[in-house]
N, C-alpha and C positions, 0 to 999 in steps of 0.2 A: 471515450469522453470527447467525441468530436463535436464540432460546431453544429453539424446537422441535427444531432440528437438534442442539443440544447434548443435548437429551433423547434424541434418536435415538441419539447416540453412546454414551450410558450405558445404553441400553435392554438390551443383552445381559447386563449385570451385574444389573440390577434384575429381569429376567425369569428369571434363573437359567440362561441359555444359556452364560454364562461365570462362573467362580468369582470372587467378590469378592477383590481383592488385599488382603493383610494389612497390618498397621501398619508392617512393616519394608520394604515394597515402595516402589520409586521409580517415578513415572510422569512422562513428558514429554508435554505437551499443546501440539501445534503448531496455530497459528491459534486460540488459546483464545478462547472467547466470553466477553464481560464478565460475563454473567449466569449462567454455568454453575453447576450445583449437583450434585455427585456424590450418588448415592443413599446412603441410610443403610447403613452397613456397608462402604462403600468406604474402606479404610484407608490407601491409598497416599498418600505425600506427592507432591503435584503441582507440577512445575516448568512454569509456563505460559510460552508464547512467543507474543508478539504484536507485529508490527512496525508496525501502524497506530496512530499516537499517541493518538487519542481512545479507542480500545479499550484500549490499554496503560494509560492514565491511569485508566480505569474499573476495570480489574482491580487496579491498585495501590491505588486508593481502597477497594476491597472487601477488601483485606488479603491478596491472593494474592501469592505469589512469582512475579514475572514479569520476563522479559528480552525485548529486541527480537529477539534471535537465540538459537538453541539453544546451550546450554552443557553440557559433560560428556558422558559415555557410560556404558554398562553399565546402562541403565535396564531394569527388569523389564517395563515396559509403555510403549507410546507410543500416544497418542490423536491423531488427525488429523481436524480439521473442515475439509472441503474448501470451496473458494470457486468462483468462476465461471471461473477461468482454468485450462484443461487442463494446460498446461505447469507452472504453479506447483504444482498439485495433485500431479503426478507427482514433482516435485522434493521436495515435502514428504514424500511416502511414501519416497523414497530416503533422505532425512535420517532419518526415523524408523527405517527398517531398519538404518541404520548405527549408530544410537545406542542401540538396545536390545542387551542381552546375547544371546549365542547361545541360541536357544530362547525368547527373549522375544517377546511378542506385540505386534502392531500392529493397532489398531482404527481403522477409517476410516468416517466418516459424512458425509452431505450430502443436499441436496435432490434430488428426482427431476429437477427441471428444470435442475439444475447438472451433469448428465451423470454422476451417481454410478454408475449401472448400467453404462454403457460403460467407466468407469474400472475397475470391478471386473473386467470382461471382459478389458480390456487387461492388467491386472496378473496375472490368472490365467494368461496365456500366458507369464509370466516366473517366477512363484512360485505355489505352491499356495494358493488361497484356501480356508480351512477351512470357512467357512459365512457366511451372510448373513441379514439379517432386515429387515423393513419396519416402521416405526412413526413416528408424528407427521409424516406426509407426506414422510418421508425413508427412506433406505436405509443400513444399516450392514453392513459386512463385516469380516472379520478373518483374519489370517494370522500365522505365526510366522517368526522369523529362522532359516532353515535354511542348509544348505550352498550353496543356490542364491542366497542373498541378495546376495553380492558381484556376481555376474553380472547379477542383476536391477537392482541400483543403477547399475551401469555403463550398462546399456541405457537406463534412465530418464534419466540425466544426458546421455548422448549424443544422445538424442532431443530434448533441451531445452537446447541450448547458449546461451551468451551470443552476442549479435548485434552486428556492427559495421555501422552504417548509413552512408549517404552523409554525408561530412563527417568521418568518423572517430568518430562517437558510439558509445559502448558501452552496450548495454542488455541486459536479461535478461527471460525469461518472467515474467509477473505484473506488470511495470511498465506504467503507462499508456502506450498507443501504443508498445509496445516494438519493433514491426516497422517503423515509419516515423515520421517526425516528424509530429505532429498538424497537420492542415490549418489549424486555427484559430491555433495558435502560429506557423505559417509566415506567415499573413496579418498577424498582429500584428507579427512581426519585420520583415516587408517594409515596414510602414507607419510604423515608429518614426522620429521626426525625428532628423536628424544634430545633433551638437553638444551632446548631453546631458552634464552635468557634475555633480560632487559625489558624494555617496554614493547608491548605488542598491540596491534590494531586488527580488527575484523571489519573489512570494508564490505558493505551490503550484508550486514549481520543477520537480517531476518529476525526470527524469534530466539536466536542465541545458540543454536546447536553447535556451530563450529567453535564458538568462544568457550562454551562449557567443556567440550572435548579437548580444546587446547589447554585450558586450565588444569585438567586432570593429567595431561601428558607432560606438561612443563611446569612443575610446581615452583621453579626458580624464577619464573617471570615476575617482574616487579608490578605490572599492571596490565590490564587489557581494556582498550577503548573500543566500543562497538559503534560503528557508523551505519545508519540505516535511514532510507528516505520515507519509509512507511511509519507514520506515528504510532499506529496500533501495534505494529511489530516491535517498535522501540519499547512500548510498555510491557509487552510479553517478554522481550529479551531482558529487561531490567528485573522482572520477577523471576525469570529462570536463572539468571546469574546469582541473585540473592539466595534462591533456594538450593541450587545445585552446585554452586562454586562460591560458597560464602566466605572462603578464606582469601579470595582474590579481590584486589582493588579494581573495581570495574566502573567505567563511565560510559553511559549510553548517550549518543549524540544524534539528534534528528537532523539529517544533513543531506543535501544534494551534492554528492562528491564530484559531479561533473562541473557544477557551477560555483560551489562554495569552497574556499580554501580550508585546508586542514592546518590548524594552528600548532600542532605538536609534531615531534619527530620520533621515529620508531626504529627499533632494531628488527622487528618482524612484522610483516603484514600477511594476513591470510584472507582469501576471498573466493567466493563463488559468484562471480558477477552475473547479474541478470542480462539476458540477451533478447528479451521481449519487453516492449513497453505497450505496444498494441498487439496486433495479430502477427505482423511480420517480424522476422528476425532482424535485430538491429545490433550488429557487432560493434558499432561505434560506441555503444554504452560501455561495453567491456574495455574497449581501447581507451576510452576516457578515464576509466577507473585505474587502468594500468599506468597512465600518465600521473594520475593523482597519487598512486602508490609510490612511484619513483620520486615525486616531490616530497612525500612524507617520510621516506626512509632516510636514515643516516647513511653516510658513506660506509659501504660494506654490509648494510642492512639487507635482509633477505625477504623476498616475496614468494609465497606459495599460493597457487591458484588452480582451480579446476574449471574445465570448460567442455562443452560438447566438442567431440572430435573434429567436426568440419570447420569450426571457427578459427580464423587465421590470426590468432593472437601472437604467434611467434614473431611476426614482423614488428609489432608494437614493442615486444620485449627487446628485440634487437636494437630498436631506436632509443629506448629509454634506460637500458641497463647495460652494465659492463659485460656481463655474460649471462647465459640462460640455458636451460635444457628441459628435458622431460623426465619425470620420475617414473611414471607408469601410465597405463591406459587399460580400459576394458572395452566392451563392445560399444559403449555410448560415450564415455568420457575420457579425458586425458588430464593428468596432473602435471603442471609445469612449475618450474622454479626459476628465479632470477636473482642476481646479486647486483646491488646498486653500485 
């Protein structure tokens, strides 16, 4: 979601390959980059869409009109900044085609290593791609909403349906580990102690796998709060908790745990912290979530987390908890515990 690919997205307007939209035009921007800057003369009012909470907050702080999910229709233009997940990219393009007016244009850009060229090729088999260009290490292509758009949208959605996993979990393309439960989360769930009580929280809850497993293991828990930065994952987690753990009081919170405070205190926190936000490993994300867990736990409260074996989370546990240790490990993961 870098600034360069946002520049790639606006390149056709800046280079004169496409006419600048006027001041009366309305544009939808799916997966909007926090640092995007339209070129001079780009007059359209932009409705940004961003479901990743840190990027959403950055867009809001920059003064952009932003929502976690697209709203409205009849847009003159839709902009799509693709990510790394093929299915999610195709669903974003379907969304864009459905929300622009007939004859409205959809402009799509992304990094060459994110499969943007193959995406353009697949899409051109469903609807005519008008043209494309390369700039800032990325590729941008564009098309209009024509008579073939409804069939193209149906094909894109049918190719990327929601998935029902073992145990009845519902997931969707673009969510973390949407085709199977993450092996690290499974290891953590299998190693949690019985008899946990009080109020619990799942930090980085994803689509709710750990919380559902925790609810089954610890029926004496008073409630489970699920914190997640991905809005679509929050929606899936809410549905999975309602369907698979209906007897548990559950609250799903769309939250950036690194930047936003947790307003409640807990007896138990479980988590499988993400360690990638881009391509490179970023252990600081997990370390920040460990700090957040320490602040959110009551004195004597317990943290249980799983991590890739090389990640140095023990030092953060040492700084923020009274004692800590390791429960188990396998070839890829380790399960750690800590007491506030």
